[in-house]
TORKOL-4160 file (C-alpha; in steps of 0.2 Angstrom, whole numbers, padded with zeros to 4 digits, m for minus):
440
<pt num="1" X="0000" Y="0000" Z="0000"/>
<pt num="2" X="0014" Y="0012" Z="0005"/>
<pt num="3" X="0024" Y="0007" Z="m0011"/>
<pt num="4" X="0009" Y="0011" Z="m0022"/>
<pt num="5" X="0007" Y="0028" Z="m0014"/>
<pt num="6" X="0025" Y="0032" Z="m0018"/>
<pt num="7" X="0023" Y="0027" Z="m0036"/>
<pt num="8" X="0007" Y="0037" Z="m0038"/>
<pt num="9" X="0016" Y="0052" Z="m0030"/>
<pt num="10" X="0030" Y="0050" Z="m0042"/>
<pt num="11" X="0018" Y="0049" Z="m0057"/>
<pt num="12" X="0010" Y="0065" Z="m0051"/>
<pt num="13" X="0027" Y="0074" Z="m0050"/>
<pt num="14" X="0032" Y="0068" Z="m0067"/>
<pt num="15" X="0015" Y="0074" Z="m0075"/>
<pt num="16" X="0016" Y="0091" Z="m0066"/>
<pt num="17" X="0034" Y="0093" Z="m0072"/>
<pt num="18" X="0028" Y="0089" Z="m0090"/>
<pt num="19" X="0014" Y="0100" Z="m0089"/>
<pt num="20" X="0025" Y="0115" Z="m0084"/>
<pt num="21" X="0039" Y="0111" Z="m0097"/>
<pt num="22" X="0027" Y="0108" Z="m0111"/>
<pt num="23" X="0022" Y="0127" Z="m0113"/>
<pt num="24" X="0041" Y="0131" Z="m0113"/>
<pt num="25" X="0045" Y="0119" Z="m0127"/>
<pt num="26" X="0031" Y="0126" Z="m0137"/>
<pt num="27" X="0036" Y="0144" Z="m0133"/>
<pt num="28" X="0054" Y="0140" Z="m0139"/>
<pt num="29" X="0048" Y="0132" Z="m0155"/>
<pt num="30" X="0037" Y="0147" Z="m0158"/>
<pt num="31" X="0052" Y="0160" Z="m0155"/>
<pt num="32" X="0063" Y="0150" Z="m0167"/>
<pt num="33" X="0050" Y="0150" Z="m0180"/>
<pt num="34" X="0048" Y="0169" Z="m0181"/>
<pt num="35" X="0056" Y="0178" Z="m0196"/>
<pt num="36" X="0070" Y="0190" Z="m0194"/>
<pt num="37" X="0063" Y="0209" Z="m0194"/>
<pt num="38" X="0068" Y="0220" Z="m0209"/>
<pt num="39" X="0069" Y="0238" Z="m0211"/>
<pt num="40" X="0064" Y="0247" Z="m0227"/>
<pt num="41" X="0077" Y="0259" Z="m0234"/>
<pt num="42" X="0081" Y="0268" Z="m0250"/>
<pt num="43" X="0098" Y="0264" Z="m0257"/>
<pt num="44" X="0109" Y="0272" Z="m0271"/>
<pt num="45" X="0125" Y="0267" Z="m0279"/>
<pt num="46" X="0139" Y="0281" Z="m0279"/>
<pt num="47" X="0141" Y="0290" Z="m0295"/>
<pt num="48" X="0155" Y="0298" Z="m0304"/>
<pt num="49" X="0153" Y="0315" Z="m0312"/>
<pt num="50" X="0156" Y="0333" Z="m0310"/>
<pt num="51" X="0151" Y="0342" Z="m0294"/>
<pt num="52" X="0151" Y="0361" Z="m0290"/>
<pt num="53" X="0154" Y="0366" Z="m0272"/>
<pt num="54" X="0140" Y="0377" Z="m0265"/>
<pt num="55" X="0141" Y="0387" Z="m0249"/>
<pt num="56" X="0125" Y="0389" Z="m0240"/>
<pt num="57" X="0122" Y="0405" Z="m0230"/>
<pt num="58" X="0109" Y="0416" Z="m0223"/>
<pt num="59" X="0107" Y="0433" Z="m0231"/>
<pt num="60" X="0095" Y="0448" Z="m0231"/>
<pt num="61" X="0089" Y="0457" Z="m0247"/>
<pt num="62" X="0093" Y="0475" Z="m0249"/>
<pt num="63" X="0090" Y="0488" Z="m0263"/>
<pt num="64" X="0103" Y="0492" Z="m0276"/>
<pt num="65" X="0100" Y="0511" Z="m0271"/>
<pt num="66" X="0091" Y="0519" Z="m0257"/>
<pt num="67" X="0089" Y="0538" Z="m0252"/>
<pt num="68" X="0081" Y="0543" Z="m0236"/>
<pt num="69" X="0078" Y="0561" Z="m0241"/>
<pt num="70" X="0081" Y="0574" Z="m0227"/>
<pt num="71" X="0076" Y="0592" Z="m0228"/>
<pt num="72" X="0090" Y="0605" Z="m0224"/>
<pt num="73" X="0078" Y="0617" Z="m0216"/>
<pt num="74" X="0064" Y="0615" Z="m0203"/>
<pt num="75" X="0048" Y="0621" Z="m0211"/>
<pt num="76" X="0029" Y="0615" Z="m0212"/>
<pt num="77" X="0025" Y="0603" Z="m0227"/>
<pt num="78" X="0015" Y="0614" Z="m0239"/>
<pt num="79" X="0011" Y="0599" Z="m0251"/>
<pt num="80" X="0015" Y="0581" Z="m0255"/>
<pt num="81" X="0015" Y="0576" Z="m0273"/>
<pt num="82" X="0017" Y="0557" Z="m0270"/>
<pt num="83" X="0010" Y="0543" Z="m0259"/>
<pt num="84" X="0019" Y="0528" Z="m0252"/>
<pt num="85" X="0022" Y="0515" Z="m0266"/>
<pt num="86" X="0022" Y="0528" Z="m0280"/>
<pt num="87" X="0036" Y="0525" Z="m0294"/>
<pt num="88" X="0047" Y="0541" Z="m0295"/>
<pt num="89" X="0061" Y="0547" Z="m0307"/>
<pt num="90" X="0077" Y="0555" Z="m0303"/>
<pt num="91" X="0074" Y="0574" Z="m0301"/>
<pt num="92" X="0055" Y="0572" Z="m0299"/>
<pt num="93" X="0047" Y="0585" Z="m0287"/>
<pt num="94" X="0040" Y="0575" Z="m0272"/>
<pt num="95" X="0035" Y="0588" Z="m0259"/>
<pt num="96" X="0036" Y="0607" Z="m0256"/>
<pt num="97" X="0039" Y="0616" Z="m0239"/>
<pt num="98" X="0032" Y="0633" Z="m0234"/>
<pt num="99" X="0044" Y="0646" Z="m0242"/>
<pt num="100" X="0036" Y="0663" Z="m0243"/>
<pt num="101" X="0049" Y="0671" Z="m0232"/>
<pt num="102" X="0063" Y="0663" Z="m0241"/>
<pt num="103" X="0056" Y="0668" Z="m0258"/>
<pt num="104" X="0055" Y="0686" Z="m0252"/>
<pt num="105" X="0073" Y="0686" Z="m0246"/>
<pt num="106" X="0078" Y="0679" Z="m0263"/>
<pt num="107" X="0069" Y="0693" Z="m0272"/>
<pt num="108" X="0078" Y="0706" Z="m0261"/>
<pt num="109" X="0095" Y="0699" Z="m0265"/>
<pt num="110" X="0090" Y="0698" Z="m0283"/>
<pt num="111" X="0087" Y="0717" Z="m0283"/>
<pt num="112" X="0104" Y="0720" Z="m0275"/>
<pt num="113" X="0113" Y="0709" Z="m0287"/>
<pt num="114" X="0105" Y="0718" Z="m0302"/>
<pt num="115" X="0111" Y="0734" Z="m0295"/>
<pt num="116" X="0128" Y="0728" Z="m0292"/>
<pt num="117" X="0129" Y="0723" Z="m0311"/>
<pt num="118" X="0124" Y="0740" Z="m0316"/>
<pt num="119" X="0137" Y="0748" Z="m0305"/>
<pt num="120" X="0150" Y="0736" Z="m0312"/>
<pt num="121" X="0145" Y="0741" Z="m0330"/>
<pt num="122" X="0146" Y="0760" Z="m0326"/>
<pt num="123" X="0163" Y="0758" Z="m0317"/>
<pt num="124" X="0171" Y="0748" Z="m0331"/>
<pt num="125" X="0164" Y="0756" Z="m0346"/>
<pt num="126" X="0161" Y="0774" Z="m0341"/>
<pt num="127" X="0170" Y="0781" Z="m0326"/>
<pt num="128" X="0186" Y="0771" Z="m0328"/>
<pt num="129" X="0186" Y="0775" Z="m0347"/>
<pt num="130" X="0184" Y="0793" Z="m0344"/>
<pt num="131" X="0198" Y="0794" Z="m0331"/>
<pt num="132" X="0209" Y="0785" Z="m0343"/>
<pt num="133" X="0204" Y="0796" Z="m0358"/>
<pt num="134" X="0208" Y="0812" Z="m0348"/>
<pt num="135" X="0225" Y="0805" Z="m0342"/>
<pt num="136" X="0230" Y="0801" Z="m0360"/>
<pt num="137" X="0224" Y="0818" Z="m0365"/>
<pt num="138" X="0235" Y="0827" Z="m0352"/>
<pt num="139" X="0250" Y="0816" Z="m0356"/>
<pt num="140" X="0248" Y="0821" Z="m0375"/>
<pt num="141" X="0247" Y="0839" Z="m0371"/>
<pt num="142" X="0262" Y="0839" Z="m0359"/>
<pt num="143" X="0272" Y="0830" Z="m0373"/>
<pt num="144" X="0267" Y="0843" Z="m0386"/>
<pt num="145" X="0272" Y="0857" Z="m0374"/>
<pt num="146" X="0289" Y="0849" Z="m0371"/>
<pt num="147" X="0292" Y="0847" Z="m0390"/>
<pt num="148" X="0287" Y="0865" Z="m0392"/>
<pt num="149" X="0298" Y="0871" Z="m0379"/>
<pt num="150" X="0313" Y="0861" Z="m0385"/>
<pt num="151" X="0310" Y="0869" Z="m0403"/>
<pt num="152" X="0310" Y="0886" Z="m0396"/>
<pt num="153" X="0326" Y="0884" Z="m0386"/>
<pt num="154" X="0334" Y="0877" Z="m0402"/>
<pt num="155" X="0328" Y="0892" Z="m0412"/>
<pt num="156" X="0334" Y="0905" Z="m0400"/>
<pt num="157" X="0351" Y="0897" Z="m0398"/>
<pt num="158" X="0354" Y="0900" Z="m0416"/>
<pt num="159" X="0347" Y="0918" Z="m0416"/>
<pt num="160" X="0357" Y="0922" Z="m0400"/>
<pt num="161" X="0373" Y="0915" Z="m0409"/>
<pt num="162" X="0370" Y="0927" Z="m0424"/>
<pt num="163" X="0367" Y="0941" Z="m0412"/>
<pt num="164" X="0349" Y="0943" Z="m0417"/>
<pt num="165" X="0341" Y="0942" Z="m0399"/>
<pt num="166" X="0347" Y="0946" Z="m0382"/>
<pt num="167" X="0353" Y="0933" Z="m0370"/>
<pt num="168" X="0337" Y="0936" Z="m0359"/>
<pt num="169" X="0326" Y="0929" Z="m0372"/>
<pt num="170" X="0336" Y="0913" Z="m0373"/>
<pt num="171" X="0336" Y="0911" Z="m0354"/>
<pt num="172" X="0317" Y="0913" Z="m0354"/>
<pt num="173" X="0315" Y="0899" Z="m0367"/>
<pt num="174" X="0326" Y="0888" Z="m0357"/>
<pt num="175" X="0316" Y="0890" Z="m0341"/>
<pt num="176" X="0300" Y="0887" Z="m0351"/>
<pt num="177" X="0308" Y="0870" Z="m0357"/>
<pt num="178" X="0313" Y="0865" Z="m0340"/>
<pt num="179" X="0295" Y="0868" Z="m0334"/>
<pt num="180" X="0288" Y="0858" Z="m0349"/>
<pt num="181" X="0300" Y="0844" Z="m0345"/>
<pt num="182" X="0293" Y="0843" Z="m0327"/>
<pt num="183" X="0275" Y="0843" Z="m0333"/>
<pt num="184" X="0279" Y="0830" Z="m0345"/>
<pt num="185" X="0287" Y="0819" Z="m0332"/>
<pt num="186" X="0272" Y="0821" Z="m0320"/>
<pt num="187" X="0260" Y="0817" Z="m0334"/>
<pt num="188" X="0269" Y="0801" Z="m0339"/>
<pt num="189" X="0270" Y="0795" Z="m0321"/>
<pt num="190" X="0251" Y="0798" Z="m0319"/>
<pt num="191" X="0247" Y="0789" Z="m0335"/>
<pt num="192" X="0257" Y="0774" Z="m0329"/>
<pt num="193" X="0249" Y="0774" Z="m0312"/>
<pt num="194" X="0232" Y="0774" Z="m0320"/>
<pt num="195" X="0236" Y="0760" Z="m0331"/>
<pt num="196" X="0245" Y="0749" Z="m0318"/>
<pt num="197" X="0236" Y="0753" Z="m0301"/>
<pt num="198" X="0221" Y="0765" Z="m0302"/>
<pt num="199" X="0213" Y="0756" Z="m0316"/>
<pt num="200" X="0216" Y="0739" Z="m0309"/>
<pt num="201" X="0210" Y="0743" Z="m0292"/>
<pt num="202" X="0194" Y="0751" Z="m0298"/>
<pt num="203" X="0190" Y="0736" Z="m0308"/>
<pt num="204" X="0193" Y="0724" Z="m0293"/>
<pt num="205" X="0182" Y="0735" Z="m0282"/>
<pt num="206" X="0168" Y="0734" Z="m0294"/>
<pt num="207" X="0170" Y="0716" Z="m0297"/>
<pt num="208" X="0171" Y="0712" Z="m0279"/>
<pt num="209" X="0155" Y="0721" Z="m0275"/>
<pt num="210" X="0147" Y="0712" Z="m0290"/>
<pt num="211" X="0152" Y="0695" Z="m0284"/>
<pt num="212" X="0147" Y="0698" Z="m0266"/>
<pt num="213" X="0129" Y="0703" Z="m0272"/>
<pt num="214" X="0129" Y="0687" Z="m0283"/>
<pt num="215" X="0134" Y="0676" Z="m0269"/>
<pt num="216" X="0120" Y="0683" Z="m0258"/>
<pt num="217" X="0108" Y="0680" Z="m0272"/>
<pt num="218" X="0113" Y="0662" Z="m0275"/>
<pt num="219" X="0112" Y="0659" Z="m0256"/>
<pt num="220" X="0095" Y="0665" Z="m0255"/>
<pt num="221" X="0090" Y="0655" Z="m0271"/>
<pt num="222" X="0098" Y="0639" Z="m0263"/>
<pt num="223" X="0087" Y="0642" Z="m0247"/>
<pt num="224" X="0072" Y="0642" Z="m0258"/>
<pt num="225" X="0077" Y="0626" Z="m0267"/>
<pt num="226" X="0079" Y="0617" Z="m0251"/>
<pt num="227" X="0060" Y="0619" Z="m0249"/>
<pt num="228" X="0058" Y="0608" Z="m0265"/>
<pt num="229" X="0060" Y="0590" Z="m0260"/>
<pt num="230" X="0066" Y="0580" Z="m0276"/>
<pt num="231" X="0071" Y="0562" Z="m0279"/>
<pt num="232" X="0090" Y="0559" Z="m0281"/>
<pt num="233" X="0086" Y="0542" Z="m0289"/>
<pt num="234" X="0074" Y="0531" Z="m0299"/>
<pt num="235" X="0063" Y="0520" Z="m0288"/>
<pt num="236" X="0048" Y="0518" Z="m0277"/>
<pt num="237" X="0042" Y="0528" Z="m0262"/>
<pt num="238" X="0044" Y="0516" Z="m0247"/>
<pt num="239" X="0041" Y="0528" Z="m0233"/>
<pt num="240" X="0032" Y="0545" Z="m0230"/>
<pt num="241" X="0029" Y="0547" Z="m0212"/>
<pt num="242" X="0022" Y="0565" Z="m0212"/>
<pt num="243" X="0006" Y="0573" Z="m0218"/>
<pt num="244" X="0004" Y="0590" Z="m0227"/>
<pt num="245" X="0004" Y="0604" Z="m0213"/>
<pt num="246" X="0015" Y="0594" Z="m0201"/>
<pt num="247" X="0033" Y="0602" Z="m0198"/>
<pt num="248" X="0047" Y="0593" Z="m0207"/>
<pt num="249" X="0063" Y="0593" Z="m0196"/>
<pt num="250" X="0080" Y="0597" Z="m0203"/>
<pt num="251" X="0090" Y="0581" Z="m0204"/>
<pt num="252" X="0075" Y="0569" Z="m0201"/>
<pt num="253" X="0070" Y="0558" Z="m0216"/>
<pt num="254" X="0054" Y="0565" Z="m0224"/>
<pt num="255" X="0053" Y="0553" Z="m0239"/>
<pt num="256" X="0062" Y="0537" Z="m0242"/>
<pt num="257" X="0065" Y="0531" Z="m0260"/>
<pt num="258" X="0072" Y="0513" Z="m0265"/>
<pt num="259" X="0077" Y="0507" Z="m0282"/>
<pt num="260" X="0072" Y="0488" Z="m0280"/>
<pt num="261" X="0073" Y="0484" Z="m0299"/>
<pt num="262" X="0089" Y="0476" Z="m0293"/>
<pt num="263" X="0092" Y="0468" Z="m0276"/>
<pt num="264" X="0107" Y="0464" Z="m0266"/>
<pt num="265" X="0108" Y="0448" Z="m0255"/>
<pt num="266" X="0121" Y="0453" Z="m0242"/>
<pt num="267" X="0129" Y="0438" Z="m0233"/>
<pt num="268" X="0145" Y="0433" Z="m0223"/>
<pt num="269" X="0155" Y="0418" Z="m0227"/>
<pt num="270" X="0171" Y="0410" Z="m0221"/>
<pt num="271" X="0187" Y="0418" Z="m0228"/>
<pt num="272" X="0193" Y="0400" Z="m0235"/>
<pt num="273" X="0176" Y="0400" Z="m0244"/>
<pt num="274" X="0178" Y="0418" Z="m0251"/>
<pt num="275" X="0195" Y="0414" Z="m0258"/>
<pt num="276" X="0186" Y="0402" Z="m0271"/>
<pt num="277" X="0173" Y="0415" Z="m0277"/>
<pt num="278" X="0175" Y="0427" Z="m0291"/>
<pt num="279" X="0165" Y="0442" Z="m0297"/>
<pt num="280" X="0151" Y="0437" Z="m0309"/>
<pt num="281" X="0151" Y="0419" Z="m0301"/>
<pt num="282" X="0134" Y="0409" Z="m0301"/>
<pt num="283" X="0123" Y="0409" Z="m0286"/>
<pt num="284" X="0105" Y="0405" Z="m0281"/>
<pt num="285" X="0093" Y="0413" Z="m0269"/>
<pt num="286" X="0079" Y="0403" Z="m0260"/>
<pt num="287" X="0065" Y="0416" Z="m0257"/>
<pt num="288" X="0051" Y="0412" Z="m0244"/>
<pt num="289" X="0035" Y="0406" Z="m0253"/>
<pt num="290" X="0044" Y="0402" Z="m0270"/>
<pt num="291" X="0047" Y="0384" Z="m0275"/>
<pt num="292" X="0061" Y="0388" Z="m0287"/>
<pt num="293" X="0077" Y="0397" Z="m0283"/>
<pt num="294" X="0081" Y="0414" Z="m0290"/>
<pt num="295" X="0097" Y="0416" Z="m0300"/>
<pt num="296" X="0110" Y="0428" Z="m0294"/>
<pt num="297" X="0128" Y="0434" Z="m0298"/>
<pt num="298" X="0142" Y="0438" Z="m0286"/>
<pt num="299" X="0143" Y="0457" Z="m0287"/>
<pt num="300" X="0155" Y="0461" Z="m0273"/>
<pt num="301" X="0168" Y="0452" Z="m0262"/>
<pt num="302" X="0174" Y="0463" Z="m0247"/>
<pt num="303" X="0193" Y="0465" Z="m0248"/>
<pt num="304" X="0193" Y="0465" Z="m0229"/>
<pt num="305" X="0187" Y="0454" Z="m0215"/>
<pt num="306" X="0173" Y="0459" Z="m0204"/>
<pt num="307" X="0181" Y="0464" Z="m0187"/>
<pt num="308" X="0168" Y="0456" Z="m0176"/>
<pt num="309" X="0165" Y="0439" Z="m0185"/>
<pt num="310" X="0181" Y="0437" Z="m0195"/>
<pt num="311" X="0171" Y="0433" Z="m0210"/>
<pt num="312" X="0170" Y="0441" Z="m0228"/>
<pt num="313" X="0155" Y="0450" Z="m0233"/>
<pt num="314" X="0148" Y="0445" Z="m0250"/>
<pt num="315" X="0135" Y="0454" Z="m0261"/>
<pt num="316" X="0124" Y="0444" Z="m0274"/>
<pt num="317" X="0115" Y="0454" Z="m0287"/>
<pt num="318" X="0097" Y="0449" Z="m0291"/>
<pt num="319" X="0087" Y="0455" Z="m0306"/>
<pt num="320" X="0070" Y="0460" Z="m0299"/>
<pt num="321" X="0062" Y="0470" Z="m0313"/>
<pt num="322" X="0046" Y="0460" Z="m0310"/>
<pt num="323" X="0045" Y="0467" Z="m0292"/>
<pt num="324" X="0042" Y="0449" Z="m0285"/>
<pt num="325" X="0055" Y="0450" Z="m0271"/>
<pt num="326" X="0054" Y="0463" Z="m0257"/>
<pt num="327" X="0069" Y="0472" Z="m0249"/>
<pt num="328" X="0072" Y="0467" Z="m0231"/>
<pt num="329" X="0067" Y="0449" Z="m0233"/>
<pt num="330" X="0079" Y="0436" Z="m0225"/>
<pt num="331" X="0083" Y="0422" Z="m0238"/>
<pt num="332" X="0095" Y="0407" Z="m0240"/>
<pt num="333" X="0109" Y="0408" Z="m0253"/>
<pt num="334" X="0119" Y="0395" Z="m0261"/>
<pt num="335" X="0135" Y="0402" Z="m0269"/>
<pt num="336" X="0144" Y="0391" Z="m0282"/>
<pt num="337" X="0163" Y="0388" Z="m0279"/>
<pt num="338" X="0175" Y="0377" Z="m0287"/>
<pt num="339" X="0170" Y="0362" Z="m0298"/>
<pt num="340" X="0177" Y="0345" Z="m0296"/>
<pt num="341" X="0177" Y="0334" Z="m0312"/>
<pt num="342" X="0174" Y="0315" Z="m0311"/>
<pt num="343" X="0171" Y="0315" Z="m0293"/>
<pt num="344" X="0164" Y="0300" Z="m0283"/>
<pt num="345" X="0148" Y="0307" Z="m0275"/>
<pt num="346" X="0133" Y="0301" Z="m0265"/>
<pt num="347" X="0117" Y="0309" Z="m0259"/>
<pt num="348" X="0119" Y="0321" Z="m0245"/>
<pt num="349" X="0106" Y="0313" Z="m0234"/>
<pt num="350" X="0116" Y="0297" Z="m0234"/>
<pt num="351" X="0130" Y="0305" Z="m0223"/>
<pt num="352" X="0128" Y="0303" Z="m0204"/>
<pt num="353" X="0138" Y="0310" Z="m0190"/>
<pt num="354" X="0142" Y="0300" Z="m0173"/>
<pt num="355" X="0144" Y="0308" Z="m0156"/>
<pt num="356" X="0163" Y="0310" Z="m0159"/>
<pt num="357" X="0159" Y="0320" Z="m0175"/>
<pt num="358" X="0165" Y="0306" Z="m0187"/>
<pt num="359" X="0156" Y="0305" Z="m0203"/>
<pt num="360" X="0150" Y="0288" Z="m0209"/>
<pt num="361" X="0137" Y="0280" Z="m0221"/>
<pt num="362" X="0127" Y="0264" Z="m0220"/>
<pt num="363" X="0128" Y="0252" Z="m0234"/>
<pt num="364" X="0119" Y="0236" Z="m0239"/>
<pt num="365" X="0131" Y="0222" Z="m0235"/>
<pt num="366" X="0131" Y="0203" Z="m0236"/>
<pt num="367" X="0115" Y="0195" Z="m0233"/>
<pt num="368" X="0106" Y="0212" Z="m0235"/>
<pt num="369" X="0113" Y="0218" Z="m0218"/>
<pt num="370" X="0118" Y="0235" Z="m0214"/>
<pt num="371" X="0136" Y="0239" Z="m0212"/>
<pt num="372" X="0144" Y="0255" Z="m0206"/>
<pt num="373" X="0158" Y="0264" Z="m0217"/>
<pt num="374" X="0168" Y="0278" Z="m0211"/>
<pt num="375" X="0170" Y="0291" Z="m0225"/>
<pt num="376" X="0181" Y="0306" Z="m0229"/>
<pt num="377" X="0171" Y="0320" Z="m0238"/>
<pt num="378" X="0175" Y="0334" Z="m0250"/>
<pt num="379" X="0164" Y="0347" Z="m0258"/>
<pt num="380" X="0145" Y="0348" Z="m0258"/>
<pt num="381" X="0132" Y="0356" Z="m0269"/>
<pt num="382" X="0118" Y="0354" Z="m0257"/>
<pt num="383" X="0111" Y="0338" Z="m0265"/>
<pt num="384" X="0126" Y="0327" Z="m0268"/>
<pt num="385" X="0143" Y="0327" Z="m0259"/>
<pt num="386" X="0160" Y="0321" Z="m0264"/>
<pt num="387" X="0168" Y="0306" Z="m0256"/>
<pt num="388" X="0187" Y="0307" Z="m0255"/>
<pt num="389" X="0189" Y="0290" Z="m0245"/>
<pt num="390" X="0180" Y="0276" Z="m0238"/>
<pt num="391" X="0170" Y="0269" Z="m0253"/>
<pt num="392" X="0175" Y="0261" Z="m0269"/>
<pt num="393" X="0160" Y="0266" Z="m0279"/>
<pt num="394" X="0153" Y="0248" Z="m0280"/>
<pt num="395" X="0143" Y="0249" Z="m0264"/>
<pt num="396" X="0125" Y="0252" Z="m0261"/>
<pt num="397" X="0123" Y="0266" Z="m0250"/>
<pt num="398" X="0108" Y="0268" Z="m0239"/>
<pt num="399" X="0102" Y="0286" Z="m0244"/>
<pt num="400" X="0086" Y="0287" Z="m0234"/>
<pt num="401" X="0081" Y="0277" Z="m0218"/>
<pt num="402" X="0098" Y="0274" Z="m0211"/>
<pt num="403" X="0096" Y="0285" Z="m0196"/>
<pt num="404" X="0095" Y="0274" Z="m0180"/>
<pt num="405" X="0100" Y="0258" Z="m0190"/>
<pt num="406" X="0114" Y="0247" Z="m0181"/>
<pt num="407" X="0127" Y="0237" Z="m0190"/>
<pt num="408" X="0119" Y="0220" Z="m0194"/>
<pt num="409" X="0101" Y="0226" Z="m0196"/>
<pt num="410" X="0092" Y="0217" Z="m0209"/>
<pt num="411" X="0087" Y="0229" Z="m0223"/>
<pt num="412" X="0075" Y="0229" Z="m0237"/>
<pt num="413" X="0077" Y="0240" Z="m0252"/>
<pt num="414" X="0062" Y="0250" Z="m0256"/>
<pt num="415" X="0053" Y="0265" Z="m0250"/>
<pt num="416" X="0060" Y="0270" Z="m0233"/>
<pt num="417" X="0048" Y="0273" Z="m0218"/>
<pt num="418" X="0046" Y="0291" Z="m0214"/>
<pt num="419" X="0047" Y="0294" Z="m0195"/>
<pt num="420" X="0054" Y="0307" Z="m0183"/>
<pt num="421" X="0070" Y="0298" Z="m0182"/>
<pt num="422" X="0072" Y="0299" Z="m0201"/>
<pt num="423" X="0068" Y="0317" Z="m0201"/>
<pt num="424" X="0082" Y="0320" Z="m0188"/>
<pt num="425" X="0094" Y="0310" Z="m0199"/>
<pt num="426" X="0089" Y="0321" Z="m0214"/>
<pt num="427" X="0093" Y="0337" Z="m0204"/>
<pt num="428" X="0110" Y="0330" Z="m0198"/>
<pt num="429" X="0114" Y="0325" Z="m0216"/>
<pt num="430" X="0109" Y="0342" Z="m0223"/>
<pt num="431" X="0120" Y="0350" Z="m0210"/>
<pt num="432" X="0134" Y="0338" Z="m0216"/>
<pt num="433" X="0131" Y="0343" Z="m0234"/>
<pt num="434" X="0132" Y="0362" Z="m0230"/>
<pt num="435" X="0149" Y="0359" Z="m0221"/>
<pt num="436" X="0156" Y="0345" Z="m0231"/>
<pt num="437" X="0169" Y="0355" Z="m0240"/>
<pt num="438" X="0178" Y="0358" Z="m0224"/>
<pt num="439" X="0180" Y="0339" Z="m0220"/>
<pt num="440" X="0197" Y="0335" Z="m0228"/>
């Protein structure tokens, strides 16, 4: 009886153990039967071809010409002739300030100027001419008297020698000759003085008075002209803060005119990148809200570094005759640098960066499993990037969907699954593409 109980007890234990072990056996069989998970990715084989380096940077659009017109005097605005947004031409009258007092002063100075002109004419043509004529006449008379006295003396000398006249008559003639000579000498000096000094001084005095009057008149005219606000350039009125009747302050912008037919995208890039640019080089501008980039040309490369950032300022010129682009808009620019012929290139999103800053790509290896390949990069055009080392060109590089995949992960080439991790990978790859030219 006891032996039978022991056997039954053992049987129960075996059955219980079997009951517990059976699910584990089935579970193990089920795990081994599950297929290995696959990750869908997009792959591309590296290509050989030309690639042009592009430097990506932020920029702000500015007009090719701008004038913040400031009045030189403080006066109320009498009338505006343009509104904001109006197209204007160089020299066009935009506004007029109150100028009744200045116009009256100009008229007064005009009268003084005309009077000075008349005085100058009288002095040069009449008064100076009369004095000169009298001087010449006196000189001629003195010379005639001297010649006469000399002839009388010569005649009386002959008569005195013949005994025809007394010596007293000869002495009288000689005294008259001396007086005539003295009068002639004085007349000649006066004539020279009139020619060299008096006449010139009179002309200078008259000319000085005329110029002074002319200067005052022109100054008064200038003050009147300051009340007429004209555009110095062709363009559009972009700002007009005042209204008619309000006082315009001297030195404060009254009207702003911009020429936006051509815009400048002003940006700063590294000196090493600027060394590869040239005037007239190709560039593109990404404008918010526009699908296609706008073509541009390199217009200016600063000859000096910016003191604060040690970068080089570069201007890109954009044709904006259609008026679609607005000045002051922040944009993205891509400036074309050097071109590498027959470069080995891969898509920019394929490049990843680890925590140590090392660049690598994931490739489709043996048995369709992902493998990590460290790469050395060259120039980038924003879409593709040059590979200097790490790939032979025969690999299948995972272009999309590689972010977060470990080495040995089973991959399936197809349409990659879009998720947050992939988006992060694309951002990292885009950053790699923008800076790829510096990785040597």
